[in-house]
Backbone as CSV, one residue per row, in Angstrom:
resi,resn,N_x,N_y,N_z,CA_x,CA_y,CA_z,C_x,C_y,C_z
1,MET,49.468,125.323,72.681,49.180,123.979,73.182,50.397,123.079,72.982
2,ARG,50.612,122.121,73.925,51.797,121.264,73.855,51.812,120.421,72.590
3,TRP,50.640,119.842,72.210,50.607,118.988,71.024,50.877,119.781,69.764
4,GLN,50.479,121.069,69.758,50.745,121.907,68.597,52.243,122.163,68.458
5,LYS,52.931,122.377,69.608,54.376,122.579,69.565,55.076,121.334,69.042
6,ALA,54.593,120.171,69.488,55.192,118.922,69.009,54.991,118.778,67.515
7,ALA,53.807,119.092,67.029,53.541,118.996,65.601,54.415,119.939,64.811
8,LEU,54.585,121.174,65.325,55.447,122.142,64.647,56.897,121.664,64.623
9,ALA,57.339,121.067,65.738,58.710,120.548,65.787,58.909,119.453,64.765
10,ALA,57.947,118.523,64.667,58.050,117.450,63.689,58.065,118.007,62.285
11,ALA,57.232,118.988,62.014,57.203,119.605,60.689,58.520,120.281,60.374
12,ALA,59.128,120.919,61.383,60.424,121.563,61.170,61.482,120.547,60.808
13,ALA,61.445,119.408,61.483,62.423,118.365,61.179,62.260,117.869,59.760
14,LEU,61.052,117.633,59.336,60.807,117.160,57.979,61.250,118.188,56.961
15,ALA,61.009,119.457,57.235,61.419,120.510,56.312,62.940,120.569,56.208
16,TRP,63.623,120.354,57.351,65.094,120.399,57.315,65.649,119.237,56.502
17,VAL,65.031,118.039,56.665,65.509,116.880,55.907,65.343,117.113,54.421
18,GLY,64.221,117.706,54.035,64.037,118.025,52.627,62.810,117.350,52.068
19,PRO,62.475,117.616,50.807,61.299,117.018,50.193,61.420,115.503,50.136
20,ALA,60.278,114.821,50.244,60.287,113.355,50.264,60.916,112.773,49.012
21,ALA,60.748,113.441,47.898,61.299,112.930,46.643,62.815,112.974,46.643
22,ALA,63.390,113.931,47.422,64.842,114.109,47.401,65.531,113.341,48.523
23,ALA,64.818,113.108,49.635,65.452,112.507,50.791,65.308,110.994,50.780
24,SER,66.343,110.296,51.300,66.270,108.852,51.410,65.733,108.420,52.759
25,PHE,65.811,109.288,53.779,65.142,108.965,55.029,64.444,110.196,55.577
26,VAL,63.458,109.942,56.417,62.655,111.008,57.012,62.769,110.912,58.525
27,LEU,62.976,112.061,59.162,63.090,112.162,60.602,61.858,112.859,61.167
28,THR,61.244,112.254,62.166,60.170,112.913,62.911,60.517,112.843,64.390
29,ALA,60.013,113.812,65.170,60.318,113.874,66.592,59.279,114.718,67.308
30,GLN,59.202,114.554,68.637,58.291,115.361,69.437,58.847,116.755,69.695
31,ARG,60.175,116.866,69.729,60.814,118.155,69.987,62.095,118.232,69.191
32,VAL,62.362,119.357,68.577,63.534,119.512,67.711,64.231,120.838,67.995
33,ASP,65.560,120.791,68.107,66.396,121.992,68.185,67.252,121.988,66.923
34,LEU,66.917,122.894,65.977,67.482,122.833,64.633,68.374,124.031,64.348
35,ASP,69.592,123.733,63.867,70.475,124.769,63.347,70.615,124.509,61.855
36,ALA,69.723,125.105,61.067,69.676,124.820,59.634,70.932,125.286,58.916
37,GLU,71.531,126.380,59.380,72.715,126.917,58.702,73.897,125.965,58.817
38,ARG,74.077,125.361,59.989,75.188,124.419,60.207,74.805,122.991,59.837
39,GLY,73.528,122.737,59.621,73.086,121.375,59.301,73.152,120.453,60.492
40,VAL,72.887,121.002,61.687,72.958,120.233,62.926,71.589,120.258,63.590
41,VAL,71.183,119.105,64.137,69.888,119.012,64.790,69.987,118.148,66.035
42,ARG,69.269,118.556,67.074,69.035,117.712,68.245,67.543,117.471,68.312
43,ALA,67.171,116.224,68.608,65.755,115.887,68.618,65.486,114.868,69.714
44,TRP,64.238,114.848,70.179,63.830,113.965,71.254,62.613,113.153,70.826
45,GLN,62.537,111.906,71.339,61.492,110.963,70.943,61.455,110.850,69.416
46,VAL,62.541,110.265,68.919,62.871,110.304,67.490,62.412,109.037,66.768
47,ARG,62.006,109.227,65.544,61.721,108.112,64.631,62.340,108.451,63.278
48,ILE,63.195,107.538,62.766,63.844,107.714,61.468,63.443,106.539,60.586
49,THR,63.050,106.810,59.350,62.707,105.722,58.434,63.166,106.063,57.018
50,ASP,63.611,105.024,56.307,63.943,105.176,54.889,62.941,104.412,54.024
51,GLY,61.813,104.032,54.610,60.796,103.287,53.889,60.890,101.785,54.094
52,LEU,62.112,101.280,54.381,62.319,99.863,54.652,62.660,99.608,56.115
53,ARG,63.325,100.588,56.732,63.805,100.423,58.099,63.254,101.539,58.978
54,VAL,63.103,101.230,60.264,62.658,102.216,61.244,63.619,102.184,62.415
55,VAL,64.142,103.357,62.798,65.028,103.489,63.947,64.367,104.442,64.934
56,THR,64.258,104.030,66.198,63.650,104.884,67.217,64.598,105.028,68.398
57,ALA,64.521,106.179,69.072,65.338,106.437,70.248,64.788,107.647,70.989
58,PRO,65.071,107.771,72.293,64.634,108.948,73.035,65.334,110.233,72.614
59,GLU,66.583,110.132,72.128,67.325,111.358,71.819,68.256,111.152,70.625
60,LEU,68.414,112.216,69.836,69.270,112.164,68.648,70.048,113.455,68.508
61,GLY,71.346,113.321,68.184,72.166,114.434,67.741,72.679,114.107,66.359
62,LEU,72.410,114.988,65.380,72.713,114.654,63.993,73.444,115.799,63.309
63,ASP,74.509,115.447,62.576,75.287,116.413,61.808,75.238,115.990,60.349
64,ARG,74.499,116.753,59.557,74.330,116.371,58.152,75.635,116.490,57.379
65,GLY,76.454,117.458,57.705,77.723,117.639,57.001,78.663,116.469,57.188
66,LEU,78.700,115.924,58.414,79.561,114.767,58.702,78.909,113.458,58.291
67,GLY,77.597,113.486,58.087,76.883,112.257,57.739,76.780,111.291,58.887
68,VAL,76.647,111.832,60.123,76.621,110.999,61.320,75.502,111.466,62.246
69,GLY,74.789,110.511,62.822,73.814,110.801,63.860,74.053,109.891,65.043
70,THR,73.960,110.432,66.263,74.156,109.653,67.478,72.847,109.585,68.243
71,LEU,72.380,108.350,68.500,71.138,108.122,69.216,71.441,107.559,70.589
72,SER,70.648,107.936,71.590,70.912,107.480,72.952,69.616,107.263,73.708
73,GLY,69.759,106.610,74.880,68.605,106.369,75.737,67.901,105.057,75.484
74,GLY,68.495,104.175,74.672,67.854,102.916,74.288,67.373,103.003,72.858
75,VAL,68.051,102.271,71.965,67.813,102.391,70.522,67.272,101.080,69.977
76,ALA,66.294,101.182,69.077,65.743,100.006,68.399,65.686,100.288,66.910
77,ALA,66.193,99.345,66.100,66.151,99.460,64.642,65.544,98.176,64.086
78,THR,64.570,98.311,63.209,63.889,97.153,62.628,63.856,97.293,61.113
79,GLY,64.171,96.212,60.397,64.148,96.243,58.943,64.392,94.867,58.370
80,PRO,64.677,94.785,57.066,64.920,93.494,56.420,66.091,92.730,57.027
81,GLU,67.032,93.445,57.644,68.219,92.804,58.224,67.952,92.237,59.606
82,GLY,66.745,92.470,60.170,66.412,91.968,61.492,66.116,93.092,62.457
83,GLN,66.208,92.772,63.754,65.947,93.734,64.817,67.235,93.980,65.577
84,LEU,67.701,95.228,65.589,68.955,95.611,66.243,68.633,96.532,67.415
85,ARG,69.209,96.227,68.581,68.986,97.043,69.770,70.301,97.326,70.478
86,GLY,70.341,98.443,71.202,71.499,98.806,72.001,71.168,100.001,72.868
87,ARG,72.039,100.258,73.850,71.799,101.439,74.699,72.006,102.724,73.915
88,THR,73.019,102.728,73.047,73.267,103.868,72.169,73.534,103.342,70.761
89,ALA,73.485,104.225,69.787,73.766,103.820,68.408,74.232,105.028,67.600
90,ARG,74.940,104.733,66.530,75.368,105.767,65.590,74.900,105.359,64.202
91,ILE,74.281,106.281,63.515,73.901,106.025,62.122,74.838,106.817,61.223
92,ARG,75.151,106.233,60.085,75.952,106.909,59.067,75.144,106.958,57.785
93,PHE,75.259,108.079,57.062,74.453,108.268,55.863,75.200,109.131,54.861
94,THR,74.753,109.078,53.608,75.373,109.864,52.544,74.827,111.292,52.565
95,ARG,75.404,112.147,51.736,74.912,113.525,51.644,73.485,113.555,51.114
96,GLY,73.102,112.509,50.374,71.741,112.404,49.893,70.805,111.732,50.887
97,LEU,71.302,111.548,52.137,70.518,110.972,53.226,70.141,109.515,52.997
98,GLU,71.024,108.782,52.338,70.845,107.339,52.219,71.518,106.664,53.413
99,LEU,70.777,105.870,54.159,71.339,105.165,55.307,72.404,104.168,54.858
100,LEU,73.549,104.177,55.552,74.639,103.266,55.238,74.852,102.240,56.340
101,GLN,74.926,102.715,57.585,75.246,101.830,58.702,74.464,102.227,59.941
102,VAL,74.233,101.230,60.780,73.752,101.460,62.133,74.706,100.723,63.066
103,GLU,75.328,101.454,63.987,76.279,100.866,64.928,75.680,100.949,66.327
104,ALA,75.345,99.815,66.913,74.751,99.774,68.245,75.818,99.412,69.272
105,GLU,75.781,100.067,70.439,76.731,99.806,71.516,75.977,99.610,72.823
106,GLY,76.609,98.855,73.729,76.016,98.630,75.035,74.948,97.565,74.998
107,ASP,75.329,96.322,75.293,74.412,95.187,75.235,73.696,95.145,73.888
108,ALA,74.467,95.237,72.820,73.909,95.274,71.461,73.462,93.882,71.037
109,ARG,72.282,93.820,70.385,71.738,92.538,69.946,71.073,92.696,68.584
110,LEU,71.386,91.748,67.696,70.736,91.679,66.391,70.038,90.334,66.290
111,ARG,68.715,90.361,66.092,67.936,89.130,65.935,67.466,89.015,64.497
112,GLN,67.740,87.845,63.899,67.355,87.647,62.505,67.297,86.156,62.202
113,GLY,66.174,85.709,61.634,66.067,84.339,61.137,66.361,83.247,62.137
114,GLY,65.950,83.397,63.394,66.175,82.362,64.386,67.533,82.430,65.057
115,TRP,68.353,83.423,64.715,69.677,83.592,65.308,69.749,84.934,66.024
116,THR,70.512,84.975,67.112,70.739,86.211,67.853,72.235,86.468,67.943
117,LEU,72.661,87.620,67.437,74.051,88.044,67.510,74.146,89.108,68.598
118,SER,74.983,88.881,69.614,75.095,89.829,70.716,76.564,90.094,71.025
119,ALA,76.836,91.332,71.453,78.196,91.748,71.784,78.134,93.125,72.425
120,ASP,79.294,93.645,72.833,79.337,95.024,73.326,79.007,96.006,72.204
121,TRP,79.361,95.629,70.979,79.234,96.538,69.830,78.873,95.742,68.587
122,VAL,77.827,96.156,67.885,77.407,95.502,66.644,77.212,96.570,65.577
123,ARG,77.899,96.416,64.451,77.750,97.342,63.316,77.049,96.619,62.180
124,LEU,75.969,97.209,61.689,75.190,96.627,60.604,75.299,97.515,59.374
125,ASP,75.807,96.942,58.266,75.844,97.625,56.973,74.535,97.300,56.265
126,VAL,73.673,98.304,56.106,72.334,98.021,55.586,72.349,97.708,54.096
127,ARG,73.392,98.104,53.372,73.434,97.804,51.940,73.787,96.343,51.681
128,SER,74.745,95.821,52.408,75.180,94.437,52.210,74.475,93.461,53.143
129,GLY,73.885,93.975,54.230,73.271,93.105,55.215,74.272,92.405,56.112
130,VAL,75.548,92.845,56.099,76.599,92.217,56.897,76.683,92.894,58.258
131,ALA,76.701,92.099,59.324,76.851,92.615,60.682,78.184,92.157,61.253
132,THR,78.893,93.080,61.904,80.162,92.774,62.556,80.012,93.043,64.041
133,ALA,80.400,92.060,64.869,80.222,92.172,66.318,81.550,91.944,67.022
134,GLN,81.793,92.723,68.098,83.015,92.584,68.886,82.706,92.809,70.357
135,GLY,83.494,92.124,71.196,83.443,92.369,72.626,82.614,91.381,73.409
136,ARG,83.098,90.983,74.543,82.411,90.274,75.637,82.569,88.764,75.725
137,PRO,82.795,87.868,74.825,83.036,88.017,73.386,81.727,88.081,72.594
138,ALA,81.859,88.229,71.275,80.697,88.222,70.404,80.083,86.825,70.391
139,ARG,78.751,86.778,70.365,78.034,85.512,70.544,76.932,85.388,69.497
140,LEU,76.907,84.253,68.770,75.872,83.965,67.787,75.138,82.713,68.254
141,GLU,73.876,82.883,68.624,73.144,81.809,69.280,71.912,81.410,68.487
142,GLY,71.741,80.104,68.297,70.572,79.564,67.619,70.204,78.222,68.221
143,GLU,69.293,77.517,67.583,68.884,76.218,68.075,70.033,75.214,67.960
144,GLN,70.287,74.445,68.992,71.285,73.372,69.073,72.705,73.853,69.312
145,VAL,73.086,75.047,68.854,74.487,75.448,68.949,74.626,76.948,69.197
146,THR,75.659,77.287,69.985,76.037,78.678,70.237,77.489,78.849,69.826
147,ALA,77.769,79.870,69.002,79.124,80.138,68.530,79.610,81.461,69.106
148,THR,80.857,81.499,69.557,81.435,82.727,70.083,82.811,82.966,69.487
149,GLY,83.228,84.230,69.467,84.546,84.600,68.974,84.887,86.006,69.427
150,SER,86.158,86.358,69.377,86.546,87.725,69.726,85.933,88.721,68.750
151,ARG,85.666,88.243,67.535,85.009,89.053,66.503,84.198,88.106,65.612
152,VAL,82.964,88.486,65.327,82.092,87.679,64.480,81.586,88.536,63.335
153,VAL,81.768,88.046,62.104,81.203,88.694,60.925,80.054,87.817,60.442
154,TYR,78.843,88.362,60.529,77.621,87.597,60.264,77.001,88.082,58.956
155,ARG,76.959,87.182,57.962,76.369,87.493,56.656,75.015,86.796,56.565
156,ALA,73.975,87.511,56.977,72.649,86.906,57.063,72.139,86.456,55.702
157,ARG,72.403,87.221,54.649,71.886,86.860,53.325,72.526,85.588,52.800
158,GLN,73.778,85.357,53.146,74.477,84.139,52.735,74.338,83.026,53.782
159,GLU,73.733,83.357,54.950,73.579,82.413,56.058,74.932,81.830,56.454
160,GLU,75.871,82.731,56.718,77.245,82.331,57.031,77.848,83.302,58.034
161,ALA,78.775,82.796,58.845,79.478,83.644,59.805,80.944,83.252,59.861
162,GLU,81.794,84.257,60.060,83.223,84.041,60.265,83.548,84.400,61.706
163,LEU,84.244,83.506,62.413,84.592,83.723,63.811,86.102,83.813,63.959
164,GLU,86.554,84.808,64.741,87.983,84.982,64.984,88.349,84.490,66.380
165,SER,89.640,84.249,66.566,90.194,83.576,67.737,89.819,84.248,69.062
166,PRO,89.451,83.410,70.044,89.197,81.975,69.914,87.782,81.722,69.399
167,ALA,87.659,80.830,68.420,86.354,80.459,67.879,85.862,79.234,68.646
168,ARG,84.702,79.363,69.263,84.209,78.298,70.143,82.755,77.971,69.803
169,PHE,82.438,76.677,69.788,81.077,76.211,69.549,80.651,75.363,70.746
170,GLU,79.462,75.636,71.245,78.944,74.896,72.391,77.596,74.279,72.053
171,THR,77.416,73.024,72.479,76.142,72.322,72.364,75.780,71.803,73.755
172,GLN,74.632,71.162,73.878,74.263,70.575,75.164,75.230,69.476,75.568
173,GLU,75.883,68.844,74.583,76.756,67.702,74.869,78.195,68.104,75.157
174,GLY,78.639,69.283,74.733,80.025,69.661,74.939,80.437,70.857,74.107
175,ALA,81.744,70.962,73.823,82.268,72.143,73.148,83.416,71.798,72.217
176,LEU,83.613,72.673,71.230,84.685,72.568,70.241,85.299,73.957,70.096
177,GLU,86.637,74.047,70.142,87.285,75.355,70.087,88.505,75.321,69.181
178,GLY,88.706,76.403,68.400,89.870,76.544,67.532,90.268,78.004,67.410
179,THR,91.195,78.278,66.487,91.678,79.646,66.345,90.750,80.510,65.493
180,SER,90.058,79.912,64.520,89.105,80.634,63.681,88.163,79.613,63.056
181,ALA,87.042,80.112,62.512,86.073,79.167,61.961,85.163,79.849,60.954
182,THR,84.668,79.036,60.008,83.598,79.425,59.104,82.382,78.595,59.460
183,PHE,81.278,79.262,59.758,80.072,78.598,60.241,78.950,78.810,59.234
184,ARG,78.437,77.711,58.680,77.311,77.784,57.745,76.034,77.481,58.530
185,LEU,75.192,78.515,58.642,74.074,78.446,59.565,72.967,77.511,59.091
186,ARG,72.710,77.450,57.797,71.586,76.654,57.319,71.756,75.184,57.679
187,GLY,72.940,74.630,57.444,73.171,73.217,57.763,73.769,72.986,59.126
188,LYS,74.075,74.086,59.848,74.732,74.017,61.155,76.046,73.237,61.061
189,THR,76.873,73.602,60.078,78.184,72.984,59.917,79.271,74.042,60.068
190,ALA,80.440,73.623,60.529,81.550,74.563,60.744,82.863,73.919,60.370
191,ARG,83.735,74.720,59.754,85.115,74.309,59.515,85.989,75.127,60.456
192,VAL,86.725,74.432,61.322,87.461,75.082,62.398,88.963,74.883,62.196
193,ALA,89.705,75.993,62.144,91.159,75.931,62.012,91.788,75.749,63.390
194,GLY,92.911,75.026,63.412,93.524,74.659,64.680,94.682,75.523,65.122
195,PRO,95.246,75.119,66.256,94.938,73.861,66.944,93.512,73.834,67.495
196,VAL,92.919,72.637,67.438,91.521,72.437,67.824,91.464,71.572,69.071
197,GLU,90.524,71.890,69.961,90.268,71.062,71.134,88.781,70.756,71.210
198,ILE,88.466,69.526,71.624,87.073,69.158,71.859,86.924,68.683,73.296
199,ARG,85.757,68.937,73.869,85.444,68.465,75.219,83.986,68.026,75.233
200,PHE,83.777,66.728,75.425,82.439,66.184,75.536,82.363,65.320,76.781
201,ALA,81.143,64.895,77.120,80.950,64.158,78.375,81.816,62.908,78.444
202,ALA,81.985,62.214,77.300,82.722,60.950,77.307,84.214,61.117,77.082
203,GLY,84.670,62.308,76.730,86.103,62.462,76.497,86.483,63.802,75.918
204,ARG,87.773,63.910,75.603,88.323,65.146,75.055,89.404,64.810,74.042
205,GLY,89.792,65.792,73.227,90.808,65.511,72.227,91.375,66.768,71.609
206,ALA,92.397,66.588,70.752,93.056,67.702,70.079,93.405,67.286,68.661
207,ALA,93.448,68.282,67.751,93.767,68.021,66.349,94.237,69.307,65.697
208,GLN,94.671,69.200,64.430,95.108,70.373,63.689,93.936,71.153,63.121
209,GLU,92.854,70.470,62.771,91.654,71.137,62.280,90.463,70.210,62.465
210,ALA,89.258,70.770,62.268,88.052,69.972,62.476,86.938,70.459,61.566
211,VAL,86.058,69.532,61.224,84.816,69.854,60.517,83.680,69.311,61.365
212,ALA,82.761,70.184,61.762,81.680,69.786,62.652,80.338,69.861,61.940
213,ASP,79.504,68.873,62.209,78.118,68.847,61.735,77.254,68.761,62.988
214,PHE,76.800,69.915,63.473,76.077,69.944,64.739,74.676,69.375,64.611
215,ALA,74.093,69.404,63.417,72.770,68.818,63.221,72.826,67.300,63.397
216,ARG,73.919,66.683,62.955,74.069,65.223,63.040,74.812,64.777,64.302
217,GLY,75.410,65.711,65.017,76.164,65.346,66.206,77.490,64.694,65.882
218,ARG,78.201,65.252,64.882,79.448,64.646,64.393,80.552,65.695,64.306
219,VAL,81.787,65.285,64.698,82.978,66.117,64.528,84.070,65.276,63.899
220,ASP,84.603,65.718,62.747,85.737,65.066,62.087,87.010,65.797,62.495
221,LEU,87.917,65.100,63.138,89.194,65.665,63.573,90.284,65.179,62.623
222,VAL,91.138,66.107,62.165,92.136,65.779,61.144,93.506,66.297,61.570
223,GLY,94.551,65.483,61.284,95.939,65.919,61.449,96.456,65.793,62.867
224,GLN,97.254,64.771,63.137,97.855,64.545,64.449,96.792,64.599,65.547
225,VAL,95.837,63.710,65.413,94.708,63.680,66.341,95.056,62.821,67.554
226,ARG,94.683,63.318,68.706,94.818,62.530,69.934,93.531,62.708,70.742
227,VAL,92.861,61.599,70.991,91.575,61.643,71.685,91.610,60.700,72.881
228,ARG,91.189,61.193,74.006,90.980,60.321,75.173,89.476,60.150,75.324
229,TRP,88.997,58.946,75.070,87.559,58.661,75.101,87.290,57.668,76.216
230,ARG,86.568,58.094,77.209,86.429,57.361,78.454,87.828,57.142,79.040
231,SER,88.264,55.890,79.156,89.599,55.663,79.732,90.645,55.307,78.689
232,SER,90.255,55.254,77.420,91.169,54.829,76.362,91.728,56.024,75.604
233,VAL,92.904,55.818,74.997,93.579,56.874,74.229,93.716,56.414,72.780
234,LEU,93.298,57.289,71.837,93.375,56.984,70.416,94.201,58.058,69.727
235,GLU,95.091,57.631,68.826,95.928,58.558,68.067,95.870,58.182,66.593
236,GLY,95.797,59.169,65.714,95.762,58.907,64.285,95.701,60.203,63.500
237,GLN,95.532,60.069,62.189,95.454,61.235,61.320,94.013,61.702,61.096
238,ARG,93.053,60.830,61.374,91.649,61.200,61.207,90.794,60.407,62.197
239,VAL,90.023,61.131,62.982,89.135,60.513,63.965,87.771,61.179,63.857
240,VAL,86.730,60.361,63.767,85.363,60.865,63.699,84.690,60.601,65.040
241,VAL,84.182,61.676,65.640,83.513,61.573,66.935,82.016,61.811,66.737
242,TRP,81.210,60.802,67.081,79.746,60.935,67.109,79.386,61.202,68.566
243,TYR,79.352,62.487,68.929,79.319,62.804,70.354,77.969,62.526,71.015
244,ARG,76.888,62.524,70.284,75.589,62.194,70.908,75.474,60.704,71.197
245,GLU,76.118,59.904,70.365,76.050,58.449,70.517,77.167,57.911,71.405
246,GLY,78.150,58.763,71.712,79.292,58.288,72.491,80.150,57.310,71.723
247,ARG,80.284,57.528,70.394,80.994,56.583,69.520,82.155,57.296,68.821
248,VAL,83.277,56.582,68.632,84.464,57.128,67.972,84.899,56.184,66.864
249,LEU,85.199,56.754,65.688,85.675,55.976,64.547,87.051,56.503,64.157
250,VAL,88.063,55.618,64.129,89.423,55.990,63.730,89.669,55.487,62.322
251,GLU,90.074,56.398,61.415,90.317,56.035,60.023,91.802,56.110,59.713
252,GLY,92.313,55.144,58.917,93.709,55.136,58.529,94.607,54.613,59.637
253,PRO,95.942,54.720,59.440,96.888,54.239,60.449,96.602,54.888,61.800
254,SER,96.631,54.072,62.832,96.274,54.599,64.144,96.991,53.834,65.247
255,ARG,96.903,54.385,66.415,97.483,53.756,67.598,96.474,53.918,68.731
256,MET,96.173,52.814,69.418,95.175,52.862,70.476,95.679,52.170,71.727
257,ARG,95.359,52.740,72.848,95.603,52.092,74.132,94.247,51.973,74.826
258,VAL,93.748,50.751,74.881,92.422,50.512,75.432,92.566,50.031,76.867
259,GLU,91.959,50.738,77.780,92.005,50.353,79.185,90.986,49.246,79.447
260,GLU,91.247,48.479,80.469,90.413,47.314,80.765,88.952,47.696,80.973
261,GLU,88.693,48.816,81.595,87.307,49.183,81.890,86.507,49.492,80.630
262,ASP,87.205,49.723,79.485,86.515,49.987,78.232,86.306,48.727,77.401
263,LEU,86.845,47.589,77.837,86.680,46.343,77.089,85.268,45.802,77.292
264,PRO,84.753,45.075,76.295,83.414,44.467,76.439,83.378,43.508,77.612
265,ARG,82.279,43.516,78.322,82.117,42.598,79.461,81.597,41.252,78.968
266,THR,82.182,40.154,79.495,81.699,38.803,79.143,80.947,38.235,80.335
267,PRO,79.920,37.480,80.057,79.128,36.898,81.165,79.955,35.916,81.982
């Protein structure tokens, strides 16, 4: 009977992995092609679990000696680190079958705590909870703000991300871009290394570095700042932009050229 063959295949896979007390993860499947002598297995309709995480895929090729398994056909992984998906994935594990990494490729997405990390390739280290994303570019999206970079290192446990050049933040009101950035997700704040450029509905500007508070709608621009706000030009060492309110505050020595259309109207 077909179901009996499937049951036997699943049992064979479990026997190859080893006793539950000795193994860190368990593999089950509907069909298994096992080479026990070489430690190589091919399996279909696969489910892998280490008790905390579950990885599923239509097909798996696994080499125990190399500590690598390749999953294909659409992969889903769920655990404390979030939900990771991709067209294909590679798992890495120790000789004792302890899961180390899951690397998803092809429209890879990691969802965790209200944030979605997406890229061509996402690698998740299950021990540290750190995810590294590259390609397309890498995109970290949440409420109010979307951050992108050529490479994003997302530390979910610390609620922090590092973005590599170009590091870009977008809101409904505009955008901020620099060469690299540290993004603290809990407070939605970012420190952006320059040169930095901002573009909002009321104006644009440049500076050596910036500190952004996206929850409050504020960007602090520092070091040789030049901002064109509406029709006026402001220059100084520190400029605070309240982009939701359309307000600019210049601190310290400054130089301003105010155009007539920006002057207060008198009755």
